[in-house]
C-alpha positions in Angstrom: 0.0 -0.1 -0.1 1.3 3.3 -0.9 2.1 6.0 1.7 0.3 9.0 1.3 2.3 11.8 -0.3 3.2 14.8 2.1 1.7 17.9 2.1 3.3 20.7 0.6 3.6 24.0 2.9 5.1 27.3 2.3 4.6 29.4 5.2 6.4 32.8 4.3 5.1 34.6 1.3 3.9 38.5 0.2 1.7 40.3 -1.6 0.9 43.8 -2.8 -0.4 44.7 0.9 3.3 45.0 1.6 6.1 44.8 -1.0 5.0 41.4 -3.1 4.2 41.6 -6.9 0.7 39.8 -6.8 -2.4 40.7 -5.0 -3.2 38.1 -2.4 -6.2 36.3 -4.9 -3.1 36.0 -7.4 -0.9 34.9 -5.0 -3.2 32.0 -3.9 -3.9 31.2 -7.8 -0.2 30.9 -8.0 0.3 28.9 -5.0 -2.5 26.5 -6.4 -0.5 26.2 -9.7 3.1 25.6 -7.6 1.1 22.7 -6.1 1.3 24.0 -2.5 -1.2 22.5 -0.1 -1.2 25.3 2.6 0.1 29.0 2.1 0.7 31.3 4.6 0.2 35.1 3.8 2.9 37.0 5.6 3.0 40.6 4.7 5.3 43.0 6.4 3.8 44.5 9.4 0.1 44.3 8.0 -2.7 41.9 8.3 -4.6 43.9 5.4 -4.6 41.1 3.0 -5.9 38.2 4.8 -9.6 38.5 3.9 -9.1 38.5 0.2 -6.5 35.7 0.6 -8.7 33.7 2.9 -11.5 34.2 0.1 -9.6 33.0 -2.7 -8.5 30.1 -0.7 -11.9 28.9 -0.3 -13.0 28.8 -3.8 -9.7 27.5 -4.9 -9.4 24.4 -2.3 -6.3 25.2 -0.7 -5.4 25.3 2.9 -4.4 28.9 4.1 -2.9 30.2 7.2 -3.3 33.9 8.1 0.1 35.3 9.1 2.2 38.3 9.2 6.1 39.2 9.2 6.9 41.8 12.1 10.1 43.9 12.3 11.7 43.5 15.3 15.1 45.4 16.7 17.2 43.1 19.1 20.5 44.4 20.0 20.6 47.0 17.5 19.9 44.8 14.6 16.8 44.6 12.8 15.2 40.9 12.5 12.0 39.5 11.5 9.3 37.4 13.2 6.8 35.5 11.4 3.6 35.1 13.1 1.7 31.9 11.9 -2.1 31.0 12.2 -2.8 34.5 14.1 -6.3 36.1 14.9 -6.4 39.2 12.4 -9.0 40.5 14.9 -6.7 40.7 18.1 -6.7 44.4 19.2 -3.0 44.4 20.7 -1.6 42.9 17.7 -3.5 45.5 15.2 -2.4 48.4 17.3 1.2 47.1 17.3 1.1 47.0 13.5 -0.4 50.2 13.3 2.4 51.9 15.3 5.0 49.9 12.9 2.9 51.0 9.8 3.4 54.8 11.1 7.0 54.7 11.6 7.6 52.9 8.0 5.8 56.0 6.4 8.1 58.2 8.4 11.3 56.3 7.6 10.3 56.5 3.9 10.0 60.1 4.0 13.6 60.3 5.8 14.9 58.3 3.0 13.6 60.4 0.4 15.1 63.4 1.9 18.4 61.6 2.2 18.3 60.8 -1.3 17.5 64.0 -2.6 20.4 65.5 -1.1 22.8 62.9 -3.5 20.6 64.2 -6.6 17.8 62.0 -6.6 14.6 64.1 -6.6 11.1 63.4 -6.3 11.5 59.8 -5.6 9.1 60.1 -2.2 5.8 60.4 -4.4 7.2 57.7 -7.1 7.7 55.2 -4.0 4.2 55.7 -2.7 2.5 55.2 -6.0 4.2 51.9 -6.5 3.5 51.0 -2.9 -0.4 52.0 -3.7 -2.4 50.0 -0.9 0.6 48.2 0.8 3.1 49.0 3.3 6.0 51.3 2.2 9.2 49.0 2.3 12.8 49.5 1.2 11.9 47.1 -1.7 9.5 49.9 -3.3 12.7 52.1 -3.3 14.8 49.7 -4.8 12.3 49.1 -7.7 11.8 52.8 -8.5 15.8 53.3 -8.1 16.8 50.4 -10.4 13.7 51.7 -13.0 15.5 54.8 -13.3 18.6 52.9 -14.3 20.7 54.2 -10.9 21.9 50.3 -10.5 22.0 47.0 -12.4 19.0 45.5 -10.5 17.2 45.7 -7.3 20.0 44.1 -5.1 22.3 46.3 -6.5 20.3 49.4 -5.4 20.4 47.9 -1.9 24.2 47.7 -2.1 24.6 51.1 -3.5 21.9 53.1 -1.7 19.8 51.3 1.0 22.3 49.8 3.3 24.1 51.0 6.6 26.4 54.0 5.4 24.7 54.3 2.2 23.1 57.5 1.4 19.2 56.4 1.5 19.7 54.3 4.7 17.6 55.3 7.5 18.3 53.6 10.7 14.9 52.1 12.4 14.0 51.1 16.0 11.1 48.5 15.4 9.2 46.5 18.1 11.3 44.7 20.9 11.6 40.9 20.8 9.9 40.4 23.6 7.1 42.6 22.6 6.6 41.3 19.2 6.1 37.5 20.4 3.6 38.7 23.2 1.6 40.4 20.1 1.7 37.0 18.1 1.1 34.6 21.1 -1.8 37.0 22.2 -3.4 36.4 19.1 -3.1 32.8 19.2 -0.4 32.3 16.7 2.8 30.5 16.7 6.0 32.8 16.7 8.8 31.9 14.0 12.4 33.3 13.7 12.4 34.0 10.2 15.8 33.2 8.0 18.1 33.2 11.1 21.2 32.7 9.1 20.4 35.7 7.1 21.3 38.2 10.0 25.0 37.2 9.7 25.2 36.9 13.5 28.2 34.9 15.1 27.6 31.5 16.4 27.6 32.8 20.1 25.0 35.7 19.4 22.8 33.3 17.2 22.8 31.1 20.2 22.0 34.1 22.7 19.2 35.0 20.1 17.8 31.6 20.4 17.8 31.5 24.0 15.9 34.8 24.6 13.3 33.9 21.4 12.4 30.6 23.4 12.2 32.4 26.7 9.9 34.9 25.4 7.6 32.2 23.9 9.0 31.8 20.4 8.5 28.2 19.2 9.9 27.8 15.9 12.6 28.9 13.3 12.6 28.7 9.7 14.9 25.8 8.9 14.1 26.2 5.1 14.0 29.6 3.6 14.0 30.5 -0.2 17.3 31.8 -0.4 19.1 29.2 2.4 22.1 27.6 1.0 22.5 23.8 2.0 24.9 25.2 4.5 22.1 27.2 6.0 19.7 24.8 6.3 22.1 22.6 8.3 23.0 25.5 10.7 19.1 26.3 11.3 18.4 22.5 11.7 21.2 22.2 14.4 19.8 25.4 16.1 16.3 24.0 16.1 17.3 20.6 17.7 19.8 22.4 20.2 17.0 24.5 21.4 14.0 22.3 21.1 12.5 24.4 18.6 10.1 23.4 15.8 11.2 23.9 11.9 9.2 26.4 9.6 9.4 26.5 5.9 8.9 29.5 3.7 10.0 30.6 0.3 9.9 34.1 1.6 8.5 34.8 -2.2 7.8 38.2 -3.5 7.6 38.1 -7.1 8.6 36.8 -10.4 11.2 39.6 -11.0 13.5 38.4 -7.8 14.7 35.4 -9.3 15.1 32.8 -6.6 13.2 32.1 -4.2 10.1 30.6 -6.4 6.8 30.3 -4.7 6.7 26.5 -2.8 10.2 25.5 -4.1 11.8 24.0 -1.0 13.5 20.9 0.0 11.8 18.4 2.3 12.3 19.5 6.0 15.4 17.4 7.8 13.7 14.3 9.3 15.1 14.9 12.7 13.4 18.5 13.2 10.0 18.4 14.1 7.8 20.6 11.7 5.8 23.4 12.9 2.7 22.1 11.4 2.7 19.1 13.7 1.0 21.7 15.9 -2.0 21.3 13.7 -2.5 17.5 13.8 -5.9 17.9 12.5 -5.5 18.8 8.9 -9.0 19.6 8.6 -8.2 23.0 10.4 -6.4 24.2 7.3 -9.1 23.5 5.0 -10.4 27.0 3.9 -13.5 28.0 5.3 -12.7 26.5 9.0 -13.0 29.5 11.3 -9.8 28.9 12.9 -8.2 29.2 9.4 -9.5 32.9 8.4 -9.7 36.1 10.2 
């Protein structure tokens, strides 16, 4: 008798409600085409795309998890937490994200001012137009600057203009780690440390982060991420096992013009890492239309 095929999860993806290329419904459609069984929408610091995504998931028969990617400042460094299966009506979470949204608008204005000082005029209105209904991010600046021919591509824009020490960089202080985890847990969600190796922390600092993350209520780390090398996966898996954390997976998909990562294109979870979806043994709870799966 053949064993049932493993379900395909992608628990980190973005829509036009932050810096993704596709509206939530389009993202769900592409997830279905990619063979994904369960998708989480995790836009930056906003929950506004959940309703459209959930409705599309119901229509198309794909599992959906409402999520969010929260910007965090820890020891002076910006980190990202993914909240999975959060209640989008939870007031403390909503209020916290609204505060981060206001900060993003102010940061965008300051970034535009700094870029004007090096001769890049009128970028603020251009960035707001590109962001539209979405949360303003550095990625919107990167696309606008690349379109002006000021760099070879989006990644080159970041290297030339938007990282520390460059003309358009603005230092930001986001939510602290304990507070962000409390927002997620208070909303009934699971707090996941996103792409841990990308922060370029030393081994001792990464272990310190894992200790604090778990002490504050964090439950999982992204073992599989769209830009992770095999070495990154191994390091993340070891971190998960050492600190008894669950493993999550997410492509961190934004759009087709950003090359890798591709939606749903992730290797299998290492066998010695317990996946985060083990918290939801009733797979029916991920079926569209179930109250626990939609806001």
